[in-house]
C-alpha positions in Angstrom: -54.4 3.8 53.9 -53.7 7.0 52.0 -55.3 10.4 51.8 -55.7 13.5 54.1 -56.6 11.5 57.2 -53.9 8.8 56.8 -51.1 8.5 59.4 -47.9 9.8 57.9 -45.1 7.3 57.4 -41.9 7.7 59.4 -38.6 8.5 57.7 -35.3 8.3 59.5 -32.8 10.5 57.9 -29.1 9.9 58.7 -26.7 12.8 58.2 -29.2 15.3 56.7 -27.4 18.5 57.4 -26.1 19.4 53.9 -27.2 20.0 50.3 -28.9 16.6 49.9 -30.5 16.8 53.4 -32.1 20.1 52.5 -33.4 18.7 49.3 -34.8 15.6 51.1 -36.6 17.9 53.5 -38.3 19.8 50.7 -39.2 16.6 49.0 -40.5 14.5 51.9 -41.7 16.9 54.7 -45.2 17.5 53.3 -46.3 13.8 53.6 -43.7 12.1 55.8 -42.9 12.4 59.4 -39.1 12.9 59.6 -36.7 11.9 62.3 -33.3 13.4 61.5 -30.1 12.3 63.2 -27.1 14.6 62.9 -24.9 16.6 65.2 -26.0 20.2 64.7 -29.3 22.0 64.2 -30.3 22.5 60.5 -32.2 25.6 59.5 -35.7 24.8 58.4 -36.1 21.5 60.2 -38.1 22.8 63.1 -40.5 24.8 60.9 -41.1 21.6 58.9 -41.9 19.6 62.0 -38.8 17.5 61.9 -37.8 15.6 65.0 -34.1 16.4 65.4 -32.1 13.9 67.3 -28.6 15.3 68.1 -26.3 12.3 67.4 -23.0 11.3 66.0 -23.8 8.3 63.8 -20.4 6.9 64.5 -21.0 7.1 68.3 -23.3 5.5 70.8 -26.7 5.7 69.1 -29.5 3.6 70.5 -30.5 2.3 67.1 -33.3 0.0 68.3 -35.0 3.0 69.8 -34.4 5.4 66.9 -35.6 2.8 64.3 -38.8 2.0 66.3 -41.8 2.6 64.0 -39.6 3.7 61.0 -40.8 2.8 57.5 -37.8 4.1 55.6 -34.2 5.0 56.2 -32.4 7.4 54.0 -28.7 7.5 54.8 -26.8 10.5 53.6 -24.1 10.4 56.3 -20.5 10.4 55.2 -17.4 12.5 55.6 -15.8 14.3 52.7 -12.3 14.0 54.2 -10.7 12.6 57.3 -8.5 10.0 58.9 -9.0 6.3 58.7 -10.1 6.4 62.4 -12.9 8.9 61.6 -14.2 6.8 58.7 -13.9 3.5 60.7 -16.0 4.9 63.4 -18.8 6.0 61.0 -18.7 2.7 59.1 -19.0 0.8 62.4 -21.9 3.0 63.5 -23.8 2.4 60.2 -23.1 -1.3 60.5 -24.8 -1.3 63.9 -27.7 0.6 62.4 -28.0 -2.0 59.6 -28.1 -4.9 62.1 -30.8 -3.1 64.2 -32.7 -2.3 61.0 -32.9 -6.0 60.1 -35.2 -6.4 63.1 -37.7 -3.8 61.9 -40.5 -5.3 59.9 -40.9 -4.1 56.3 -38.2 -1.5 56.7 -36.7 -0.2 53.4 -33.2 1.3 53.3 -32.0 3.8 50.7 -28.3 4.5 50.9 -26.4 7.3 49.1 -23.0 6.1 47.9 -20.6 7.3 45.2 -19.7 6.2 41.6 -16.8 3.8 40.9 -13.3 5.3 41.3 -9.8 4.3 40.1 -8.5 1.2 41.8 -5.8 3.2 43.5 -8.5 5.2 45.3 -10.8 2.3 45.9 -8.1 0.3 47.6 -6.1 3.0 49.3 -8.3 5.9 50.3 -10.2 5.6 53.7 -13.1 7.7 52.2 -13.8 4.9 49.7 -12.6 1.7 51.4 -15.0 2.3 54.4 -17.7 3.5 52.1 -17.6 0.3 50.1 -17.6 -1.7 53.4 -20.9 -0.1 54.3 -22.2 -0.7 50.7 -21.3 -4.4 50.9 -22.9 -4.8 54.4 -26.2 -3.3 53.2 -26.1 -5.6 50.1 -25.5 -8.6 52.3 -28.2 -7.7 54.8 -31.8 -9.0 54.9 -33.1 -5.5 54.2 -34.8 -4.3 51.0 -32.6 -1.6 49.7 -31.5 0.8 47.0 -27.9 1.9 46.8 -27.8 5.0 44.7 -24.5 6.3 43.4 -25.1 9.8 41.9 -22.5 11.9 40.1 -21.7 15.6 40.6 -24.6 17.4 42.5 -25.6 21.0 42.1 -28.1 23.2 44.0 -28.4 26.5 45.9 -25.5 26.8 48.3 -23.5 23.8 46.9 -19.8 23.5 47.5 -18.9 22.7 43.9 -20.4 24.6 41.0 -21.3 27.7 43.1 -17.8 27.9 44.5 -16.3 27.4 41.0 -18.4 30.3 39.6 -17.4 32.5 42.5 -13.7 31.8 41.8 -14.1 32.5 38.1 -15.9 35.8 38.9 -13.3 36.9 41.4 -10.1 36.0 39.5 -11.1 35.9 35.8 -9.2 32.6 35.5 -9.7 29.0 36.6 -7.4 26.0 36.9 -7.8 23.4 34.2 -6.7 19.9 35.4 -5.1 18.1 32.5 -6.7 18.2 29.1 -10.3 18.8 30.2 -11.4 16.0 27.9 -12.9 13.9 30.7 -16.7 14.1 31.5 -19.2 14.9 34.2 -22.9 14.5 34.4 -24.3 17.2 36.8 -27.4 16.2 38.7 -29.7 18.6 40.6 -30.0 17.9 44.3 -33.7 18.3 44.0 -33.8 15.6 41.3 -31.8 13.3 43.6 -34.4 13.8 46.3 -37.2 12.9 43.9 -35.2 9.8 42.8 -34.8 8.8 46.5 -38.6 9.1 46.8 -39.1 6.8 43.8 -36.5 4.3 45.0 -38.2 4.2 48.4 -41.4 3.0 46.8 -39.9 0.3 44.7 -39.9 -3.4 45.8 -36.8 -5.5 46.0 -33.1 -4.4 46.0 -30.9 -2.8 43.5 -27.7 -0.6 43.1 -27.6 2.2 40.5 -25.0 4.6 39.1 -26.4 7.7 37.4 -26.0 11.3 36.7 -28.0 14.2 35.2 -29.5 14.7 31.8 -26.4 15.6 29.9 -22.9 14.2 29.9 -20.6 17.2 29.6 -17.0 17.3 28.5 -15.5 19.1 31.5 -13.8 21.8 29.4 -17.2 22.6 27.8 -18.9 22.9 31.2 -16.2 25.3 32.3 -16.6 27.3 29.1 -20.4 27.5 29.8 -19.8 28.7 33.3 -17.6 31.5 32.1 -20.3 32.4 29.5 -22.9 32.6 32.2 -20.7 35.1 34.0 -20.3 37.1 30.7 -16.5 36.5 30.8 -14.1 35.0 28.3 -12.8 31.6 29.4 -9.2 31.9 30.7 -7.4 28.9 32.2 -4.3 28.1 34.2 -3.4 24.8 32.6 -1.9 22.1 34.8 -0.6 18.7 33.9 -2.4 15.8 35.6 0.4 15.2 38.0 0.7 18.9 38.9 -3.1 19.1 39.3 -3.0 16.4 42.0 0.0 17.9 43.6 -1.5 21.4 43.8 -4.8 19.9 45.3 -2.7 18.0 47.8 -0.9 21.1 48.9 -4.2 23.0 49.3 -5.6 20.2 51.5 -2.4 20.0 53.5 -2.7 23.7 54.3 -6.1 22.9 55.8 -8.4 24.2 53.1 -11.6 22.4 52.3 -11.8 23.9 48.8 -10.6 20.7 47.0 -8.9 17.4 47.9 -6.3 15.5 45.9 -8.5 12.4 45.6 -11.3 14.5 44.0 -8.9 15.7 41.3 -7.7 12.1 40.6 -11.3 10.9 40.4 -12.2 13.7 38.0 -9.2 13.0 35.8 -10.1 9.3 35.6 -13.2 10.1 33.5 -15.6 8.1 35.8 -17.9 10.9 36.8 -20.0 11.1 33.7 -22.5 8.2 34.1 -25.8 8.1 32.1 -28.9 9.8 33.4 -31.3 8.3 35.9 -34.4 6.8 34.1 -37.8 6.5 35.8 -38.9 9.9 37.1 -42.3 11.2 35.9 -40.6 14.5 34.8 -37.4 15.4 33.0 -34.2 15.9 34.9 -33.2 19.5 35.4 -30.4 20.8 33.1 -27.6 22.6 34.8 -27.6 25.7 32.5 -30.5 27.5 34.2 -28.9 27.0 37.5 -25.5 28.4 36.3 -27.3 31.4 34.8 -29.2 32.1 38.0 -26.1 31.8 40.2 -24.1 34.0 37.8 -26.7 36.7 37.9 -26.6 36.6 41.6 -22.9 36.9 41.7 -23.0 39.9 39.3 -25.6 41.5 41.5 -28.3 41.5 38.8 -32.0 40.9 39.4 -32.8 40.4 35.7 
């Protein structure tokens, strides 16, 4: 049954407090009932009628109760950095959720993962080893699923391109890791949310790696960011080894600006996958976003 009088389907959103969670809220709240599990209140959820359940997904969640009546699970939950113990707890919690989900009739599970990384990271980094454990558990389950592995994401308030623009604007220079000849495929967070909606409606199970509409050489993207700011590109050039060492020093000092594994991943040239195919509209290019953010940073309303 569809139409204005139809009961809304129930979406359980795991870890929806960040950039992707906000995009999912915009994409799904008009025609889905949303139950959102995360630790802290998120601006906009109450106004959108979201049922917020304060929960640590790695803790003692009553998954049978939270999954009751659910039609779709969208899992965004993961940590950007932390100890093996922290990732182990979250992986175990998601494993319990998967086992409970297998008891829910006709439940579909859409899980956000990450693209392939160098073997040294896949095998030695808790962020990835436990992430892959969850990926494998979902693939081995009785659930219908999509595992989506998007590349670099951008959107209002992101922690990547927006931060990079701010640093370029403030200092007039930017670190260049290695040669800059590796690639990235920026994808709009709003496009990812639309992709999640499409994947939620597809039958069967599949795993996908994708990016945005254009595969950029990293140095070209940085040049375009400087151009958006109206500044000449100036770089502090670092060798690959020095790039990782500097990032490790920054993380060891307690900063969340960048982590060593992120630099290694970038240098490996694995973050420029082809675009997602299947939406009923074109994917958004990154250039208009860069221009809008640059105008905002310059204090212009033009």
